[in-house]
SENUSE-934790 format. One line per field, with one value per residue: residue in one letter; x, z, y of N, C-alpha, C, O in turn. Coordinates in Angstrom, 1 decimal, decimal comma, padded with zeros to 4 digits. Layout:
// SENUSE-934790
code (A / ...)
n_px (X / ...)
n_pz (Z / ...)
n_py (Y / ...)
ca_px (X / ...)
ca_pz (Z / ...)
ca_py (Y / ...)
c_px (X / ...)
c_pz (Z / ...)
c_py (Y / ...)
o_px (X / ...)
o_pz (Z / ...)
o_py (Y / ...)
***
This chain:
// SENUSE-934790
code (M / S / K / E / N / S / Q / N / N / F / I / K / K / I / P / I / T / L / F / G / K / T / C / V / G / K / T / A / L / S / Y / R / F / I / K / L / E / Y / E / D / F / V / E / T / N / E / N / Y / F / T / P / N / I / K / I / N / N / K / E / Y / R / L / D / I / L / D / T / G / G / D / K / E / K / F / K / E / F / S / E / G / W / I / K / Y / G / N / C / F / I / L / V / Y / S / I / N / D / K / N / S / F / E / E / I / N / A / I / Y / E / R / I / C / Q / T / K / N / K / K / S / I / S / I / I / L / V / G / N / K / C / D / L / K / D / D / R / E / V / T / E / E / E / G / K / K / Y / A / K / S / K / G / M / L / F / L / E / T / S / A / K / D / N / Y / N / V / N / E / V / F / E / T / V / A / N / D / Y / L / K / K / S / G / G / F / C / N / C / F)
n_px (000,8 / 000,5 / 000,8 / -000,7 / -000,6 / -002,1 / -005,0 / -007,5 / -010,3 / -013,2 / -012,9 / -013,1 / -014,1 / -012,8 / -014,0 / -012,3 / -012,1 / -010,4 / -010,0 / -009,5 / -008,0 / -007,0 / -003,8 / -002,6 / -001,5 / -002,9 / -003,1 / -000,4 / 000,2 / -001,6 / -000,5 / 002,1 / 001,6 / 000,4 / 002,1 / 004,6 / 006,3 / 007,4 / 005,7 / 005,5 / 002,6 / 000,6 / -002,3 / -005,0 / -007,8 / -010,5 / -009,3 / -008,9 / -008,1 / -007,2 / -005,8 / -004,7 / -004,5 / -003,1 / -004,6 / -004,3 / -003,8 / -005,9 / -007,2 / -007,9 / -009,5 / -008,6 / -010,6 / -009,8 / -010,7 / -009,6 / -010,2 / -010,7 / -009,5 / -010,9 / -013,1 / -015,6 / -016,2 / -016,3 / -018,6 / -020,5 / -020,1 / -019,7 / -021,6 / -022,1 / -019,4 / -019,0 / -020,9 / -020,0 / -017,7 / -016,3 / -014,2 / -012,3 / -009,8 / -008,6 / -006,9 / -004,4 / -002,0 / 001,0 / 002,3 / 000,4 / -001,8 / -004,5 / -005,4 / -005,6 / -007,6 / -009,8 / -010,5 / -012,4 / -015,0 / -015,3 / -015,1 / -017,5 / -019,4 / -019,2 / -020,0 / -022,6 / -023,7 / -023,0 / -023,1 / -021,2 / -020,2 / -019,9 / -017,9 / -014,5 / -012,2 / -009,3 / -007,1 / -004,7 / -001,6 / 000,1 / 003,2 / 005,3 / 008,0 / 008,6 / 009,4 / 010,6 / 008,9 / 006,6 / 003,3 / 001,3 / 001,3 / 002,4 / 001,2 / -001,2 / -002,6 / -002,9 / -004,4 / -006,8 / -007,7 / -008,1 / -010,1 / -012,3 / -012,5 / -011,0 / -008,4 / -004,9 / -002,1 / 001,1 / 002,6 / 004,8 / 004,7 / 006,7 / 009,1 / 008,3 / 007,2 / 005,3 / 003,3 / 002,2 / 001,2 / -000,9 / -003,0 / -003,2 / -003,8 / -006,3 / -007,9 / -007,7 / -008,7 / -011,4 / -012,2 / -012,1 / -014,1 / -016,3 / -016,5 / -015,1 / -016,6 / -017,3 / -019,1 / -020,2 / -021,5)
n_pz (000,0 / -000,7 / -000,2 / -002,1 / -003,7 / -005,6 / -007,1 / -008,2 / -010,4 / -009,5 / -006,4 / -004,2 / -000,8 / 002,5 / 005,5 / 008,5 / 012,0 / 014,7 / 018,1 / 021,5 / 024,7 / 025,5 / 024,4 / 023,8 / 021,4 / 019,0 / 016,9 / 016,3 / 015,3 / 013,0 / 011,6 / 011,1 / 009,5 / 007,2 / 006,5 / 006,7 / 008,7 / 012,0 / 014,6 / 017,6 / 019,2 / 021,3 / 022,4 / 020,5 / 018,5 / 016,6 / 013,7 / 010,1 / 007,6 / 004,2 / 002,7 / -000,1 / -000,7 / -001,9 / -002,1 / -002,6 / -005,3 / -005,9 / -005,7 / -002,9 / -000,9 / 002,2 / 004,6 / 007,2 / 010,4 / 013,0 / 016,2 / 018,9 / 022,2 / 024,4 / 027,1 / 027,5 / 024,9 / 023,6 / 024,8 / 023,7 / 020,9 / 020,1 / 019,0 / 016,4 / 015,4 / 015,5 / 013,9 / 011,5 / 010,9 / 009,5 / 010,1 / 013,0 / 015,1 / 018,1 / 020,5 / 023,0 / 025,4 / 026,1 / 028,4 / 030,1 / 032,1 / 032,7 / 030,3 / 028,8 / 030,3 / 029,8 / 027,2 / 027,1 / 027,5 / 025,2 / 023,3 / 023,9 / 023,4 / 020,6 / 019,8 / 020,6 / 018,8 / 016,2 / 013,9 / 014,9 / 013,3 / 010,8 / 010,8 / 011,4 / 014,0 / 015,6 / 018,2 / 019,6 / 021,1 / 021,8 / 021,7 / 022,3 / 022,3 / 024,7 / 026,6 / 029,1 / 030,8 / 030,8 / 031,6 / 030,8 / 029,8 / 026,8 / 026,5 / 028,1 / 026,5 / 024,1 / 025,1 / 026,0 / 023,5 / 022,0 / 023,6 / 022,9 / 020,2 / 018,6 / 016,4 / 017,0 / 017,7 / 018,7 / 018,7 / 017,6 / 017,1 / 017,1 / 016,5 / 014,2 / 014,1 / 013,2 / 012,2 / 009,6 / 009,3 / 011,0 / 009,9 / 007,4 / 008,1 / 009,5 / 007,4 / 005,4 / 006,8 / 007,1 / 004,4 / 003,8 / 005,5 / 004,4 / 001,9 / 000,0 / -000,6 / -000,1 / 002,3 / 002,5 / 003,5)
n_py (-001,2 / 002,2 / 005,8 / 008,3 / 011,5 / 012,5 / 014,0 / 012,4 / 011,6 / 010,1 / 008,6 / 006,0 / 006,6 / 006,2 / 006,6 / 007,5 / 007,6 / 009,1 / 008,5 / 009,3 / 010,2 / 013,5 / 014,6 / 012,1 / 011,6 / 011,6 / 013,5 / 013,8 / 011,2 / 011,2 / 013,4 / 012,6 / 010,4 / 011,7 / 013,9 / 012,8 / 013,7 / 014,4 / 016,1 / 017,7 / 018,0 / 020,0 / 020,4 / 019,9 / 020,9 / 019,6 / 018,0 / 017,5 / 015,3 / 014,2 / 012,0 / 010,1 / 006,6 / 003,5 / 000,3 / -003,0 / -002,4 / -000,6 / 002,7 / 004,7 / 007,2 / 008,3 / 009,6 / 011,2 / 011,9 / 013,6 / 013,7 / 016,0 / 015,5 / 016,2 / 015,6 / 016,8 / 017,8 / 015,3 / 014,2 / 015,9 / 015,8 / 013,2 / 011,3 / 012,2 / 012,2 / 009,4 / 008,4 / 009,3 / 007,7 / 004,7 / 003,3 / 003,0 / 004,4 / 003,9 / 005,5 / 005,4 / 006,4 / 004,8 / 005,5 / 006,5 / 005,4 / 006,1 / 007,0 / 004,7 / 003,4 / 004,9 / 004,2 / 002,2 / 003,3 / 004,9 / 002,9 / 001,4 / 003,3 / 003,6 / 001,0 / 001,1 / 002,8 / 002,0 / -000,8 / -003,4 / -005,4 / -004,3 / -002,5 / -001,4 / -001,6 / -000,4 / -000,7 / 001,4 / 001,7 / 004,3 / 006,2 / 004,4 / 004,8 / 005,8 / 003,9 / 003,6 / 004,9 / 003,5 / 002,7 / 001,0 / -002,2 / -003,9 / -006,4 / -006,0 / -004,2 / -005,8 / -007,9 / -006,6 / -005,6 / -008,0 / -009,1 / -007,6 / -007,8 / -006,2 / -004,9 / -004,6 / -002,5 / -001,2 / 002,0 / 004,6 / 007,9 / 009,7 / 008,2 / 007,2 / 004,6 / 001,9 / 003,6 / 004,1 / 001,5 / 001,4 / 003,0 / 001,8 / -000,9 / -000,7 / 000,3 / -001,6 / -003,9 / -003,0 / -002,9 / -005,6 / -006,6 / -005,3 / -006,2 / -004,8 / -002,7 / 000,6 / 001,9 / 004,7 / 007,9)
ca_px (000,0 / 001,3 / 000,1 / -000,7 / -001,0 / -002,9 / -006,5 / -008,1 / -011,7 / -013,9 / -012,1 / -013,9 / -013,5 / -012,9 / -013,9 / -011,6 / -012,1 / -009,5 / -010,5 / -008,6 / -007,8 / -006,1 / -002,4 / -002,1 / -000,7 / -003,7 / -002,7 / 001,0 / 000,0 / -002,2 / 000,4 / 003,2 / 001,1 / 000,1 / 003,2 / 005,9 / 007,1 / 006,9 / 005,6 / 005,0 / 001,4 / 000,1 / -003,7 / -005,6 / -009,2 / -010,8 / -008,6 / -009,5 / -007,1 / -007,7 / -004,7 / -005,1 / -003,6 / -003,5 / -004,8 / -004,5 / -003,8 / -007,0 / -006,9 / -008,9 / -009,2 / -008,9 / -011,1 / -009,4 / -011,2 / -008,8 / -011,1 / -010,0 / -009,6 / -011,6 / -014,2 / -016,9 / -016,4 / -016,7 / -020,0 / -021,3 / -020,0 / -019,3 / -022,5 / -021,8 / -018,1 / -019,1 / -021,7 / -019,1 / -016,6 / -016,4 / -013,0 / -012,0 / -008,5 / -008,7 / -005,5 / -004,0 / -000,6 / 001,5 / 002,8 / -000,7 / -002,8 / -005,8 / -005,8 / -006,0 / -008,8 / -010,9 / -010,8 / -013,6 / -016,2 / -015,3 / -015,5 / -018,9 / -020,2 / -019,1 / -020,8 / -024,0 / -024,1 / -022,7 / -023,1 / -019,8 / -019,8 / -019,7 / -016,8 / -013,2 / -011,6 / -007,9 / -006,6 / -003,3 / -000,8 / 001,1 / 004,4 / 006,1 / 009,4 / 008,8 / 009,3 / 011,0 / 007,8 / 005,5 / 002,3 / 000,4 / 002,1 / 001,9 / 000,3 / -002,5 / -003,3 / -003,3 / -005,5 / -008,0 / -008,2 / -008,6 / -011,4 / -013,3 / -012,5 / -010,3 / -007,0 / -004,0 / -000,7 / 001,8 / 003,2 / 005,5 / 004,7 / 008,0 / 010,1 / 007,7 / 007,1 / 004,0 / 002,4 / 001,5 / 000,6 / -002,2 / -004,0 / -003,4 / -004,4 / -007,7 / -008,6 / -007,7 / -009,7 / -012,7 / -012,5 / -012,4 / -015,4 / -017,4 / -016,4 / -014,5 / -017,6 / -017,2 / -020,4 / -020,0 / -022,6)
ca_pz (000,0 / -000,8 / -000,2 / -003,3 / -003,5 / -006,8 / -006,9 / -009,3 / -010,5 / -008,4 / -005,6 / -003,0 / 000,4 / 003,7 / 006,7 / 009,7 / 013,1 / 015,8 / 019,4 / 022,6 / 025,6 / 025,2 / 024,5 / 023,6 / 020,2 / 017,8 / 015,9 / 015,9 / 014,4 / 011,7 / 010,9 / 010,7 / 008,3 / 006,1 / 006,1 / 006,9 / 009,6 / 013,4 / 015,2 / 019,0 / 019,4 / 022,7 / 022,4 / 019,2 / 018,3 / 015,5 / 012,4 / 009,0 / 006,6 / 003,2 / 001,9 / -001,0 / -000,6 / -002,8 / -001,4 / -003,6 / -006,6 / -006,1 / -005,0 / -002,0 / -000,2 / 003,6 / 005,2 / 008,5 / 011,3 / 014,2 / 017,2 / 020,1 / 023,3 / 025,6 / 027,5 / 027,2 / 023,5 / 023,3 / 025,1 / 022,9 / 019,5 / 019,8 / 018,1 / 015,0 / 015,0 / 015,4 / 012,6 / 010,4 / 010,6 / 009,2 / 010,8 / 014,3 / 015,7 / 019,5 / 020,8 / 024,3 / 025,5 / 027,0 / 029,6 / 030,8 / 032,4 / 032,6 / 028,8 / 028,5 / 031,0 / 029,2 / 025,9 / 027,1 / 027,3 / 023,8 / 022,5 / 024,2 / 022,7 / 019,2 / 019,7 / 020,8 / 017,6 / 014,9 / 013,8 / 015,0 / 012,2 / 009,5 / 011,0 / 011,8 / 015,1 / 016,0 / 019,5 / 019,4 / 022,2 / 021,2 / 022,5 / 022,7 / 022,5 / 026,1 / 027,3 / 030,5 / 031,5 / 030,5 / 032,6 / 030,2 / 029,0 / 025,5 / 026,8 / 028,5 / 025,3 / 023,2 / 025,8 / 025,9 / 022,1 / 021,7 / 024,3 / 022,3 / 018,8 / 017,9 / 016,0 / 018,0 / 017,4 / 019,4 / 017,7 / 018,1 / 016,0 / 017,1 / 015,9 / 012,9 / 014,3 / 012,9 / 012,0 / 008,3 / 009,5 / 011,7 / 008,9 / 006,3 / 008,7 / 009,7 / 006,1 / 004,8 / 007,5 / 006,7 / 003,0 / 003,8 / 006,1 / 003,5 / 000,6 / -000,9 / -000,8 / 000,9 / 002,7 / 003,0 / 003,3)
ca_py (000,0 / 003,5 / 007,0 / 009,1 / 012,8 / 012,9 / 014,2 / 011,8 / 011,8 / 009,5 / 007,7 / 005,6 / 007,1 / 005,4 / 007,5 / 007,0 / 008,6 / 008,8 / 008,9 / 009,1 / 011,3 / 014,6 / 014,5 / 010,8 / 011,6 / 011,3 / 014,4 / 013,5 / 010,1 / 011,7 / 014,3 / 011,8 / 009,6 / 012,5 / 014,7 / 012,1 / 014,4 / 014,4 / 017,4 / 017,5 / 018,8 / 020,1 / 020,0 / 020,4 / 020,7 / 018,6 / 018,1 / 016,7 / 015,0 / 013,4 / 011,4 / 008,9 / 005,4 / 002,3 / -000,9 / -004,0 / -001,7 / 000,3 / 003,9 / 005,1 / 008,4 / 008,2 / 010,8 / 011,1 / 012,9 / 013,6 / 014,4 / 016,6 / 014,5 / 016,8 / 014,8 / 017,6 / 017,8 / 014,0 / 014,0 / 016,8 / 015,6 / 011,8 / 010,6 / 012,6 / 011,7 / 008,0 / 008,1 / 009,6 / 006,8 / 003,2 / 002,8 / 003,8 / 004,3 / 004,3 / 005,8 / 005,7 / 006,6 / 003,7 / 006,1 / 007,1 / 004,4 / 006,6 / 007,1 / 003,3 / 003,0 / 005,7 / 003,7 / 001,3 / 004,1 / 005,2 / 001,6 / 001,1 / 004,3 / 003,2 / -000,2 / 001,5 / 003,6 / 001,4 / -002,3 / -003,7 / -006,3 / -003,6 / -001,5 / -001,9 / -000,8 / -000,8 / -000,1 / 001,8 / 002,1 / 005,2 / 006,7 / 003,3 / 005,3 / 006,2 / 002,6 / 003,7 / 005,5 / 002,7 / 002,3 / 000,0 / -003,2 / -004,3 / -007,5 / -005,5 / -003,7 / -006,9 / -008,7 / -005,9 / -005,5 / -009,3 / -009,4 / -006,8 / -008,1 / -005,1 / -005,1 / -003,9 / -002,1 / -000,2 / 002,9 / 005,8 / 008,9 / 010,4 / 007,4 / 006,7 / 003,1 / 001,4 / 004,7 / 003,8 / 000,3 / 001,6 / 003,5 / 000,8 / -002,1 / -000,5 / 000,5 / -003,0 / -004,7 / -002,5 / -003,3 / -007,0 / -006,8 / -004,7 / -006,8 / -003,8 / -001,7 / 001,7 / 002,3 / 006,1 / 008,8)
c_px (000,9 / 000,3 / 000,3 / -001,2 / -001,9 / -004,4 / -007,2 / -009,6 / -012,4 / -013,1 / -013,0 / -013,2 / -013,8 / -012,8 / -013,3 / -011,7 / -011,2 / -010,1 / -009,4 / -008,5 / -006,9 / -004,7 / -001,9 / -001,4 / -001,5 / -003,3 / -001,3 / 001,0 / -000,5 / -001,2 / 001,6 / 002,8 / 000,9 / 001,4 / 004,6 / 006,8 / 006,6 / 006,8 / 005,0 / 003,8 / 001,1 / -001,3 / -004,3 / -007,1 / -009,4 / -009,9 / -009,2 / -008,4 / -007,7 / -006,6 / -005,3 / -004,0 / -004,1 / -003,5 / -005,1 / -004,7 / -005,1 / -006,8 / -008,2 / -008,5 / -009,6 / -009,4 / -010,9 / -009,9 / -010,5 / -009,6 / -010,2 / -010,3 / -010,4 / -012,9 / -015,5 / -017,2 / -016,9 / -018,1 / -020,9 / -021,3 / -019,9 / -020,3 / -022,2 / -020,5 / -018,2 / -019,8 / -020,9 / -018,2 / -017,1 / -015,3 / -012,7 / -010,6 / -008,6 / -007,3 / -005,4 / -002,5 / -000,1 / 002,1 / 001,7 / -001,8 / -004,2 / -006,3 / -006,3 / -007,4 / -010,0 / -011,3 / -012,1 / -014,9 / -016,4 / -015,8 / -017,0 / -019,8 / -020,3 / -020,1 / -022,3 / -024,6 / -024,0 / -022,9 / -021,7 / -019,3 / -019,4 / -018,6 / -015,5 / -012,7 / -010,2 / -007,6 / -005,1 / -002,7 / 000,3 / 002,2 / 005,2 / 007,6 / 009,7 / 008,7 / 009,7 / 009,9 / 006,5 / 004,6 / 001,3 / 001,3 / 001,5 / 000,9 / -001,1 / -003,3 / -003,8 / -004,5 / -006,8 / -008,6 / -008,8 / -010,0 / -012,6 / -013,4 / -011,9 / -008,9 / -006,2 / -002,6 / -000,2 / 002,5 / 004,1 / 005,5 / 006,1 / 009,1 / 009,5 / 007,6 / 005,7 / 002,9 / 001,6 / 000,7 / -000,8 / -003,3 / -004,3 / -004,1 / -005,9 / -008,5 / -008,7 / -008,7 / -011,1 / -013,1 / -012,8 / -013,8 / -016,6 / -017,3 / -015,8 / -015,4 / -017,5 / -018,6 / -020,3 / -021,2 / -022,3)
c_pz (000,0 / -000,8 / -001,6 / -003,0 / -004,6 / -006,4 / -008,1 / -009,3 / -009,3 / -007,7 / -004,4 / -001,8 / 001,6 / 004,9 / 007,9 / 010,8 / 014,2 / 017,1 / 020,4 / 023,5 / 025,0 / 025,4 / 024,5 / 022,3 / 018,9 / 016,6 / 015,4 / 015,0 / 013,0 / 010,9 / 010,3 / 009,4 / 007,1 / 005,6 / 006,2 / 007,8 / 011,0 / 013,9 / 016,6 / 019,2 / 020,9 / 022,8 / 021,2 / 019,3 / 017,1 / 014,3 / 011,4 / 007,9 / 005,5 / 002,2 / 001,0 / -000,7 / -001,6 / -001,9 / -002,5 / -005,0 / -006,9 / -005,2 / -004,1 / -001,3 / 001,3 / 004,1 / 006,7 / 009,4 / 012,6 / 015,2 / 018,3 / 021,2 / 024,5 / 025,9 / 027,2 / 025,7 / 023,0 / 023,6 / 024,1 / 021,4 / 019,1 / 018,9 / 016,6 / 014,5 / 014,7 / 014,1 / 011,4 / 010,0 / 010,3 / 009,9 / 012,0 / 014,8 / 017,1 / 020,1 / 022,3 / 024,3 / 026,5 / 028,3 / 030,4 / 031,0 / 032,3 / 031,2 / 028,3 / 029,1 / 030,4 / 027,8 / 026,0 / 026,9 / 025,9 / 023,0 / 022,7 / 023,4 / 021,2 / 019,0 / 019,8 / 019,5 / 016,3 / 015,0 / 013,8 / 013,9 / 010,9 / 009,6 / 011,4 / 012,9 / 015,4 / 017,2 / 019,3 / 020,7 / 021,7 / 022,2 / 023,0 / 022,8 / 023,9 / 027,0 / 028,8 / 031,4 / 031,4 / 031,7 / 032,1 / 029,4 / 027,7 / 025,6 / 027,2 / 027,3 / 024,4 / 023,8 / 025,7 / 024,5 / 021,7 / 022,3 / 023,6 / 020,8 / 018,0 / 017,4 / 017,0 / 017,4 / 018,4 / 018,4 / 018,4 / 016,9 / 016,0 / 016,3 / 014,5 / 013,0 / 014,2 / 012,6 / 010,7 / 008,5 / 010,2 / 010,7 / 007,8 / 006,9 / 008,9 / 008,4 / 005,4 / 005,5 / 007,2 / 005,3 / 003,0 / 004,4 / 005,2 / 002,1 / -000,5 / -001,2 / 000,3 / 001,2 / 003,4 / 002,7 / 002,2)
c_py (001,2 / 004,7 / 007,7 / 010,5 / 013,3 / 013,1 / 013,7 / 012,1 / 011,2 / 008,5 / 007,3 / 006,1 / 006,1 / 006,3 / 006,8 / 008,1 / 008,1 / 009,4 / 008,6 / 010,3 / 012,3 / 014,2 / 013,0 / 010,6 / 011,3 / 012,2 / 014,2 / 012,3 / 010,5 / 012,5 / 013,5 / 010,9 / 010,5 / 013,2 / 014,0 / 012,8 / 014,3 / 015,9 / 017,1 / 018,5 / 018,9 / 019,6 / 020,7 / 020,2 / 019,7 / 019,0 / 017,2 / 016,6 / 014,1 / 012,9 / 010,3 / 007,8 / 004,4 / 001,1 / -001,9 / -003,4 / -000,9 / 001,5 / 004,3 / 006,4 / 008,1 / 009,5 / 010,7 / 012,2 / 012,6 / 014,4 / 015,0 / 015,6 / 015,0 / 016,0 / 015,5 / 017,6 / 016,4 / 013,7 / 014,7 / 016,3 / 014,1 / 011,1 / 010,9 / 012,1 / 010,2 / 007,7 / 008,4 / 008,5 / 005,4 / 002,5 / 003,7 / 003,4 / 004,8 / 004,3 / 006,0 / 005,8 / 005,5 / 004,2 / 006,8 / 006,1 / 004,9 / 006,7 / 005,8 / 003,0 / 003,8 / 005,1 / 002,9 / 002,1 / 004,5 / 004,0 / 001,3 / 002,0 / 004,0 / 002,0 / 000,1 / 002,2 / 002,9 / -000,1 / -002,7 / -004,6 / -005,6 / -002,5 / -002,1 / -000,9 / -001,3 / 000,0 / 000,2 / 002,3 / 003,0 / 005,6 / 005,5 / 003,6 / 005,7 / 005,0 / 002,7 / 004,3 / 004,7 / 002,4 / 001,3 / -000,9 / -003,5 / -005,4 / -007,0 / -004,9 / -004,8 / -007,7 / -008,0 / -005,9 / -006,9 / -009,6 / -008,6 / -007,0 / -007,0 / -005,6 / -004,3 / -003,7 / -001,2 / 000,7 / 003,9 / 006,8 / 009,6 / 009,6 / 006,8 / 005,1 / 002,7 / 002,4 / 004,4 / 002,5 / 000,4 / 002,0 / 002,4 / -000,5 / -001,9 / -000,3 / -000,9 / -003,9 / -004,3 / -003,0 / -004,8 / -007,3 / -006,3 / -005,3 / -005,8 / -002,7 / -000,6 / 002,2 / 003,7 / 006,9 / 009,8)
o_px (001,9 / -000,8 / 001,4 / -002,1 / -002,3 / -004,9 / -007,5 / -010,1 / -012,3 / -012,6 / -013,6 / -012,0 / -014,7 / -011,7 / -013,7 / -011,4 / -011,2 / -010,5 / -008,6 / -008,9 / -006,1 / -004,3 / -000,8 / -000,8 / -001,0 / -003,1 / -001,0 / 001,7 / 000,1 / -001,0 / 002,0 / 003,6 / 001,3 / 001,7 / 005,6 / 008,1 / 005,4 / 007,7 / 004,0 / 004,1 / 001,3 / -001,5 / -004,0 / -007,7 / -008,4 / -009,9 / -009,8 / -007,8 / -008,5 / -006,6 / -006,3 / -002,9 / -005,2 / -002,6 / -006,1 / -005,6 / -005,3 / -006,2 / -009,3 / -007,3 / -010,7 / -008,7 / -011,7 / -009,6 / -010,7 / -009,5 / -009,1 / -011,3 / -010,5 / -013,7 / -016,5 / -018,4 / -017,7 / -018,9 / -021,9 / -022,3 / -019,8 / -019,8 / -022,2 / -020,3 / -017,5 / -019,4 / -021,1 / -018,0 / -018,2 / -015,3 / -012,9 / -010,3 / -008,8 / -006,6 / -006,1 / -001,8 / -000,6 / 002,3 / 002,0 / -002,7 / -005,1 / -007,5 / -007,2 / -008,2 / -011,1 / -012,4 / -012,9 / -015,8 / -017,5 / -016,6 / -017,6 / -020,8 / -021,3 / -020,8 / -023,1 / -025,8 / -024,8 / -022,7 / -021,0 / -018,1 / -018,7 / -018,4 / -015,5 / -012,7 / -010,0 / -007,8 / -004,3 / -003,2 / 001,3 / 002,1 / 005,7 / 008,4 / 010,8 / 008,0 / 009,2 / 010,0 / 005,5 / 005,1 / 000,6 / 002,0 / 000,3 / -000,1 / -002,1 / -004,5 / -004,9 / -005,4 / -007,9 / -009,8 / -009,8 / -010,9 / -013,7 / -014,2 / -012,2 / -008,3 / -006,7 / -002,1 / -000,9 / 003,0 / 004,0 / 006,2 / 006,5 / 009,8 / 010,2 / 007,8 / 004,8 / 001,7 / 000,3 / -000,4 / -001,7 / -004,3 / -005,4 / -004,9 / -006,7 / -009,6 / -009,8 / -009,4 / -012,0 / -014,2 / -013,7 / -014,5 / -017,6 / -018,1 / -016,1 / -015,1 / -017,5 / -019,1 / -020,3 / -021,9 / -023,1)
o_pz (000,7 / -001,3 / -002,2 / -002,3 / -004,6 / -005,5 / -009,0 / -008,4 / -008,2 / -008,3 / -003,8 / -001,6 / 001,6 / 005,2 / 008,3 / 010,5 / 014,6 / 017,1 / 020,2 / 023,1 / 024,1 / 026,4 / 025,0 / 022,0 / 017,9 / 015,5 / 014,2 / 014,0 / 012,0 / 009,7 / 009,2 / 008,5 / 006,0 / 004,4 / 005,7 / 007,7 / 011,2 / 013,7 / 016,7 / 019,4 / 021,6 / 023,1 / 020,9 / 020,1 / 016,8 / 013,9 / 011,7 / 007,5 / 005,8 / 001,1 / 001,4 / -000,6 / -002,1 / -001,1 / -003,2 / -005,8 / -008,1 / -004,1 / -004,6 / -001,2 / 001,6 / 004,0 / 007,4 / 009,2 / 013,3 / 015,2 / 018,6 / 021,2 / 025,5 / 025,0 / 026,8 / 025,4 / 022,2 / 022,8 / 023,7 / 020,7 / 017,9 / 018,0 / 015,8 / 013,3 / 013,8 / 013,3 / 010,4 / 008,8 / 010,7 / 010,1 / 011,9 / 014,9 / 017,3 / 020,2 / 022,9 / 023,4 / 027,6 / 029,2 / 031,3 / 030,1 / 031,8 / 030,9 / 027,5 / 028,4 / 030,4 / 027,3 / 025,0 / 026,2 / 025,4 / 022,1 / 021,7 / 022,9 / 020,5 / 018,0 / 019,3 / 019,3 / 015,4 / 016,1 / 012,8 / 013,6 / 010,1 / 008,7 / 011,6 / 012,8 / 015,5 / 017,3 / 018,8 / 021,3 / 021,1 / 023,4 / 024,1 / 023,2 / 024,3 / 028,0 / 029,6 / 032,6 / 031,7 / 032,8 / 032,9 / 028,5 / 027,5 / 024,9 / 026,8 / 027,2 / 023,9 / 023,1 / 025,4 / 024,3 / 021,1 / 021,7 / 023,8 / 020,1 / 016,8 / 017,9 / 017,8 / 016,7 / 018,9 / 017,4 / 019,7 / 015,9 / 014,9 / 015,6 / 013,9 / 011,9 / 015,0 / 012,7 / 010,7 / 008,0 / 009,9 / 010,7 / 007,5 / 006,2 / 008,5 / 008,3 / 004,9 / 004,8 / 007,0 / 005,1 / 002,2 / 003,9 / 005,2 / 001,3 / -001,7 / -001,9 / 001,4 / 000,4 / 004,6 / 001,7 / 001,9)
o_py (001,3 / 004,6 / 007,6 / 010,7 / 014,5 / 012,4 / 014,5 / 012,7 / 011,7 / 007,5 / 008,2 / 006,1 / 005,4 / 006,8 / 005,7 / 009,2 / 007,0 / 010,5 / 007,7 / 011,4 / 012,1 / 013,6 / 012,7 / 009,6 / 010,9 / 011,8 / 014,3 / 012,2 / 010,0 / 012,2 / 013,8 / 010,8 / 010,0 / 013,2 / 014,6 / 012,6 / 014,0 / 016,7 / 016,4 / 019,7 / 017,9 / 018,4 / 021,8 / 019,4 / 019,0 / 020,2 / 016,2 / 017,6 / 013,3 / 013,3 / 009,7 / 008,1 / 004,4 / 000,8 / -001,8 / -003,7 / -000,5 / 001,4 / 004,2 / 006,7 / 007,7 / 010,5 / 010,0 / 013,4 / 011,6 / 015,6 / 014,5 / 014,9 / 014,3 / 015,8 / 014,9 / 017,4 / 016,2 / 013,2 / 014,2 / 016,3 / 013,7 / 010,4 / 010,1 / 011,7 / 009,7 / 006,8 / 007,7 / 008,3 / 004,9 / 001,3 / 004,9 / 002,2 / 006,0 / 003,3 / 006,9 / 005,4 / 005,3 / 003,4 / 007,7 / 005,9 / 004,1 / 006,5 / 005,7 / 002,4 / 003,3 / 005,5 / 002,9 / 001,7 / 004,6 / 004,1 / 001,0 / 001,6 / 004,1 / 002,0 / -000,6 / 002,2 / 003,1 / -000,7 / -002,5 / -004,6 / -006,1 / -001,8 / -003,3 / 000,3 / -002,5 / 001,2 / -000,7 / 003,3 / 002,5 / 005,3 / 005,6 / 002,8 / 005,8 / 005,0 / 001,9 / 004,2 / 005,2 / 002,0 / 000,6 / -000,5 / -003,3 / -005,5 / -007,6 / -005,2 / -004,7 / -008,0 / -008,6 / -006,1 / -006,9 / -010,1 / -009,0 / -006,4 / -006,8 / -006,5 / -003,5 / -004,5 / -000,3 / 000,2 / 004,1 / 006,6 / 009,9 / 010,1 / 006,0 / 004,5 / 003,1 / 002,1 / 004,3 / 002,4 / -000,3 / 001,3 / 002,2 / -001,1 / -002,7 / -000,8 / -001,2 / -004,6 / -005,1 / -003,4 / -005,2 / -008,1 / -006,9 / -004,9 / -006,0 / -001,8 / -001,0 / 003,0 / 003,8 / 006,7 / 010,7)
***
C-alpha cells in the first residue's frame, strides 16, 4: 500500500475517526502519516485530513477525522463523529494508564451507535518510544483488544514506528469486512 498525493476523479472514500484522551498523540500520528514528519502537538481541536492510498492496486481516499480529546467535546459531538466513521482508531498513551482506561467508554459508545460487524476498530498504544515511563504493558493492550474483537498495534509517532501500518491495517480490515464496498454517506 502506498500513499498518493494525486487528486483523481472519483475515488472511493474510507472515513476513519481517531478517538482518545487529550495528549495521547492522535494528531501526531495523523500528521506523521500525512506529512511524513513528526511534530509535537500540545492540544488540538478537531482536524481533518484526506490522503489517498493504494490498497490492492485500487486507490482510496482516507477521510481522517482527528477528534479533540476533551471529555466535554466527546460528550457533545461523539455521536456525529461515530456516525461519520467506518473505521476507528482508539489511541491511548503507553505512559498514561488513565488514557488506556478511558478507551472502554469510547469503545462502548461506538458499539451502541454502529453495527460492530460492519466497521473496523484498531486499538493503538502510542508513544512506545517512552518505554522507561510505561504504565500500560503491550500485553495489557493486546489482551483488551482481543477481548473486544479489535485489532491492535503499538506505535511511536516520534520514531515513525507502525504509523503507516495503523491506517493501512484498519482500512484494509474494513475493506475485507465490507467486501470492498465503501459504505459512506
